[in-house]
C-alpha positions as CSV (number, residue, x, y, z in Angstrom):
1,M,-15.7,101.4,88.7
2,N,-13.9,103.1,91.6
3,T,-16.7,105.3,92.8
4,I,-20.4,104.6,93.5
5,P,-22.5,105.8,90.6
6,T,-25.0,108.5,91.7
7,I,-28.7,108.0,92.0
8,D,-29.1,110.6,89.2
9,Q,-26.9,108.5,86.9
10,I,-29.1,105.4,87.4
11,K,-32.4,107.4,87.1
12,A,-31.2,108.7,83.7
13,L,-31.3,105.1,82.4
14,D,-35.0,104.7,83.1
15,G,-36.9,104.0,79.9
16,R,-33.7,103.8,77.8
17,I,-33.2,101.0,75.2
18,F,-30.8,98.5,76.8
19,A,-28.8,98.0,73.6
20,M,-28.2,101.7,73.2
21,L,-26.4,102.3,76.5
22,T,-22.8,103.5,76.4
23,A,-20.1,101.5,78.2
24,E,-20.2,104.0,81.1
25,E,-24.0,103.7,81.3
26,A,-23.8,99.9,81.1
27,A,-21.4,100.0,84.0
28,V,-23.8,102.1,86.1
29,L,-26.6,99.7,85.2
30,D,-24.5,96.7,86.1
31,F,-23.5,98.2,89.5
32,Y,-27.2,98.8,90.4
33,R,-28.3,95.4,89.1
34,K,-25.9,93.8,91.5
35,Q,-26.1,96.1,94.5
36,G,-29.2,98.1,94.1
37,R,-31.0,96.7,97.1
38,K,-28.4,98.4,99.4
39,Y,-29.3,101.7,97.7
40,D,-33.1,101.3,97.6
41,V,-32.9,100.9,93.8
42,A,-34.5,98.2,91.7
43,I,-33.6,97.4,88.1
44,S,-35.9,95.5,85.8
45,F,-36.4,95.3,82.0
46,I,-39.5,95.8,79.9
47,N,-39.0,92.7,78.0
48,K,-39.6,92.8,74.2
49,A,-37.9,89.5,73.6
50,N,-39.5,86.1,73.0
51,P,-40.2,84.7,76.5
52,D,-39.7,81.2,75.2
53,E,-36.2,82.0,74.0
54,L,-35.3,83.7,77.3
55,A,-36.5,80.6,79.2
56,L,-33.7,78.6,77.6
57,V,-30.8,80.8,78.5
58,K,-28.1,79.5,80.8
59,S,-26.5,82.9,81.8
60,E,-27.2,86.5,82.4
61,A,-25.0,87.4,79.5
62,E,-27.1,85.2,77.1
63,A,-30.3,86.8,78.5
64,D,-28.8,90.3,78.0
65,A,-27.8,89.6,74.4
66,I,-31.4,88.4,73.6
67,M,-32.9,91.4,75.3
68,K,-30.6,93.8,73.6
69,R,-31.5,92.3,70.1
70,A,-35.2,92.8,71.0
71,N,-34.7,96.5,72.1
72,S,-35.9,95.8,75.6
73,L,-36.1,98.9,77.8
74,V,-34.4,99.5,81.2
75,S,-36.8,100.2,84.1
76,V,-35.4,101.9,87.2
77,S,-37.3,102.2,90.5
78,V,-35.8,104.4,93.1
79,G,-37.2,104.2,96.6
80,P,-37.5,107.0,99.1
81,G,-34.4,105.9,101.0
82,A,-32.1,105.9,98.0
83,A,-30.5,109.3,98.5
84,E,-29.7,108.6,102.1
85,A,-28.4,105.1,101.4
86,W,-26.2,106.5,98.7
87,A,-24.8,109.2,100.9
88,E,-24.0,106.8,103.7
89,R,-22.0,104.5,101.4
90,A,-20.5,107.0,99.0
91,A,-19.1,109.4,101.7
92,P,-16.1,107.2,102.5
93,S,-15.2,106.8,98.8
94,L,-15.4,110.6,98.3
95,H,-12.4,111.2,100.5
């Protein structure tokens, strides 16, 4: 992803079924999962999977596969500083 996904793009994923995200939406989610703190954005999941099964996973990819099968939901929390943090970091990439 060459540009920073917008705050509106990540907000649009709140409450969505993890397994139903398009490739573009998954890329936005992945970006904010890895770098959300810089943007005052927190990503979590409303887990509908078996917690015992999740406890045995060895990678994020395995956990994601289990949560997708269980139709877990994406939860997005956007803090009050998100828009400003995004603008500060996105401005150089917009030129």
